[in-house]
C-alpha positions as CSV (number, residue, x, y, z in Angstrom):
1,M,-5.9,4.0,-8.0
2,Q,-5.1,0.3,-9.3
3,I,-3.4,-1.9,-6.8
4,T,0.4,-2.5,-7.7
5,S,3.1,-4.4,-5.7
6,R,4.1,-1.1,-3.9
7,F,1.0,-1.6,-1.6
8,T,2.4,-5.0,-0.4
9,I,6.1,-3.6,-0.5
10,A,4.8,-0.6,1.8
11,V,3.2,-2.9,4.2
12,H,6.2,-5.2,4.5
13,I,8.5,-1.7,5.0
14,I,6.5,-0.6,7.9
15,T,6.1,-3.9,9.5
16,A,9.9,-4.3,9.2
17,L,10.3,-0.5,10.5
18,D,8.7,-1.9,13.6
19,Y,10.2,-4.9,14.0
20,F,14.0,-4.1,13.6
21,K,13.4,-0.6,15.0
22,D,15.2,-1.5,18.3
23,R,17.6,-4.0,16.8
24,D,19.3,-2.7,13.4
25,R,20.0,0.4,11.4
26,V,16.8,0.4,9.3
27,N,17.8,1.9,6.0
28,S,16.5,1.1,2.3
29,D,19.7,-1.5,1.8
30,F,18.4,-3.3,5.0
31,L,14.8,-3.0,3.8
32,A,15.6,-3.9,0.1
33,G,17.3,-7.4,1.5
34,S,14.1,-8.0,3.6
35,V,11.7,-7.2,0.8
36,G,13.9,-8.8,-1.7
37,V,13.8,-5.7,-4.1
38,N,16.4,-3.0,-5.4
39,P,17.1,-0.4,-2.8
40,V,15.5,2.3,-5.4
41,I,12.3,0.9,-5.1
42,V,12.5,0.9,-1.2
43,R,13.3,4.5,-1.6
44,T,10.4,5.3,-3.8
45,V,8.1,3.7,-1.7
46,I,9.5,5.3,1.4
47,G,9.1,8.9,-0.2
48,K,5.6,8.2,-0.9
49,L,4.9,7.0,2.6
50,R,7.0,10.0,3.9
51,E,4.9,12.6,1.8
52,A,1.7,10.9,3.1
53,G,2.9,11.3,6.9
54,L,3.2,7.5,7.6
55,V,7.0,7.4,8.2
56,H,9.8,9.9,9.0
57,T,13.1,9.5,7.3
58,L,16.2,10.1,9.4
59,K,19.1,12.5,8.1
60,G,22.8,11.1,9.0
61,S,21.6,7.9,10.0
62,S,19.9,6.9,6.8
63,G,17.1,5.4,8.2
64,A,13.3,5.7,8.6
65,E,10.9,5.3,11.6
66,L,7.2,5.5,11.8
67,A,5.5,8.7,12.3
68,R,2.2,7.5,13.6
69,P,1.3,4.7,15.9
70,L,0.6,1.2,14.0
71,N,-2.9,1.0,15.3
72,E,-3.5,4.5,13.5
73,I,-2.1,3.4,10.1
74,T,-4.8,1.4,8.0
75,F,-4.4,-0.2,4.9
76,Y,-6.5,2.4,2.9
77,D,-3.9,4.9,4.3
78,I,-1.0,2.9,2.4
79,Y,-3.1,2.3,-0.6
80,K,-3.8,6.1,-0.9
81,A,0.0,6.9,-0.4
82,V,1.4,4.5,-2.9
83,D,-1.3,3.4,-5.3
84,S,-3.3,6.7,-5.7
85,V,-2.3,7.9,-9.1
86,N,-5.1,9.4,-10.4
87,E,-8.4,9.7,-8.0
88,D,-11.1,9.5,-11.1
89,E,-9.3,6.5,-12.9
90,G,-10.7,3.9,-9.9
91,L,-9.4,0.4,-9.2
92,F,-10.8,-1.0,-12.3
93,H,-9.4,0.5,-15.8
94,F,-12.3,0.2,-18.2
95,H,-11.3,-0.5,-21.8
96,E,-11.1,2.8,-23.6
97,Q,-13.1,2.6,-26.8
98,P,-16.0,0.0,-26.5
99,N,-17.8,-0.2,-30.3
100,T,-20.6,2.3,-29.9
101,E,-22.2,0.5,-33.1
102,C,-22.6,-2.6,-31.1
103,P,-25.6,-2.6,-28.7
104,V,-23.2,-4.5,-25.9
105,G,-20.3,-1.9,-26.8
106,R,-22.8,1.0,-26.4
107,N,-24.3,0.0,-23.0
108,I,-21.6,-1.7,-21.2
109,H,-20.4,1.2,-19.4
110,K,-24.1,1.6,-17.9
111,A,-24.1,-1.9,-17.0
112,M,-20.8,-2.0,-15.1
113,D,-19.7,1.4,-13.8
114,G,-22.0,1.3,-10.8
115,R,-21.3,-2.4,-10.0
116,L,-17.6,-1.5,-10.3
117,S,-17.6,1.5,-8.0
118,A,-19.7,-0.6,-5.2
119,V,-16.7,-2.9,-5.7
120,Q,-14.3,-0.5,-5.0
121,N,-16.2,1.3,-2.2
122,A,-16.5,-2.2,-0.4
123,M,-12.9,-2.7,-0.6
124,E,-12.0,0.8,0.4
125,E,-14.1,0.4,3.4
126,E,-12.7,-2.6,4.5
127,M,-8.9,-1.2,3.9
128,K,-10.0,1.3,6.6
129,R,-10.8,-1.5,9.1
130,I,-7.4,-2.9,8.8
131,T,-4.8,-1.6,10.5
132,L,-0.8,-2.2,10.4
133,A,-1.2,-3.2,13.9
134,D,-3.1,-6.1,13.0
135,V,-0.4,-7.2,10.5
136,V,2.4,-6.6,12.9
137,E,0.7,-8.7,15.5
138,D,0.2,-11.8,12.9
139,T,3.7,-11.1,11.7
140,R,5.4,-11.3,15.2
141,A,2.9,-14.6,16.1
142,A,4.5,-16.1,13.0
143,I,8.3,-15.5,13.9
144,L,7.2,-16.6,17.5
145,E,5.9,-20.0,16.2
146,E,9.3,-20.5,13.9
147,E,11.2,-20.3,17.1
């Protein structure tokens, strides 16, 4: 579950879907222009968001819309949708083969595994508290300040 740029791209996409929903046709090309990435990346992320039930894609109009209210979509939902590759791997990827002939190499997992798990759990709990409504509200406030 290592966090990639897909997470922030997904948050950007959802925020743009909400902001532009009544103004423009919000398709992958439009979103790619906003995010600053190739439309293929946007389509890939939208596909993951759709599979997670966070967005609906619209046939015919080549667009997307939110499937749930913003206050019901959390950072954790997005994280699980776009960055969850292997549930067992976790956020931290531990080096593969510590030297078992070395006393540190033999024991480093014992010393770190519980701590890394605690860090991941704390991060996930915080992500469950942050909703996209929070991000959209802050984004709209920043846009108003610019005007």
